[in-house]
C-alpha positions in Angstrom: 0.0 0.0 0.0 1.3 3.4 -0.8 2.1 5.9 1.9 1.8 9.1 -0.1 0.1 10.3 -3.2 1.3 12.9 -5.7 -1.5 14.5 -7.7 -1.2 16.2 -11.1 -3.6 19.2 -11.1 -4.4 22.3 -13.2 -2.5 25.3 -11.8 -1.8 28.8 -13.1 -2.8 28.2 -16.7 -0.8 24.9 -16.8 -0.2 21.9 -14.6 1.6 21.1 -11.4 2.1 18.1 -9.1 0.8 18.4 -5.6 1.7 16.6 -2.4 -0.6 17.4 0.5 -1.2 21.2 0.2 2.1 21.9 -1.5 2.2 22.6 -5.3 5.2 22.4 -7.6 6.1 25.0 -10.1 3.7 25.2 -13.1 4.5 23.1 -16.2 3.0 23.5 -19.7 1.4 20.1 -19.9 0.1 17.4 -17.6 2.7 15.0 -19.1 5.5 17.3 -18.2 4.1 17.6 -14.6 4.0 13.8 -14.4 7.6 13.5 -15.4 8.6 15.9 -12.7 6.4 14.2 -10.1 8.0 10.8 -10.9 11.4 12.4 -10.4 10.4 13.9 -7.1 8.9 10.6 -5.9 12.1 8.8 -6.9 14.0 11.0 -4.4 11.4 10.9 -1.7 12.5 8.9 1.4 9.5 7.2 3.0 10.9 4.1 4.5 9.7 0.8 3.0 6.7 2.4 1.2 6.1 3.6 -2.3 4.2 6.6 -3.6 1.2 6.9 -5.9 0.9 9.3 -8.8 -2.7 10.4 -9.4 -3.5 12.3 -12.6 -6.7 13.1 -14.5 -7.9 10.0 -16.3 -7.5 10.1 -20.1 -11.2 9.6 -20.6 -11.9 12.6 -18.4 -13.7 10.6 -15.7 -12.0 10.8 -12.3 -8.4 9.8 -11.6 -5.9 7.3 -12.9 -3.2 6.0 -10.5 0.3 4.7 -11.0 2.6 3.4 -8.4 6.0 5.1 -8.1 9.1 3.6 -6.6 10.8 5.7 -4.0 14.3 5.9 -2.5 14.4 3.5 0.4 18.1 4.0 1.2 19.3 5.7 4.4 21.3 8.3 2.4 20.9 12.0 3.3 21.3 15.1 1.1 
């Protein structure tokens, strides 16, 4: 089961990824926001869990979800 969920949402005439109440910078397309959300999730340290990416479903009905692997190492930046 995932511990956190990144959402890709409309923001400032573009798209952003969102974690909790925090929004990323604005990207021109949802696909670009998804790429950056994947990158952020890959660097997220959340123990043994993974993250979910939620984005508007291609058919326009609700959300689509994708599991994202996260950094499970004990490294620090």
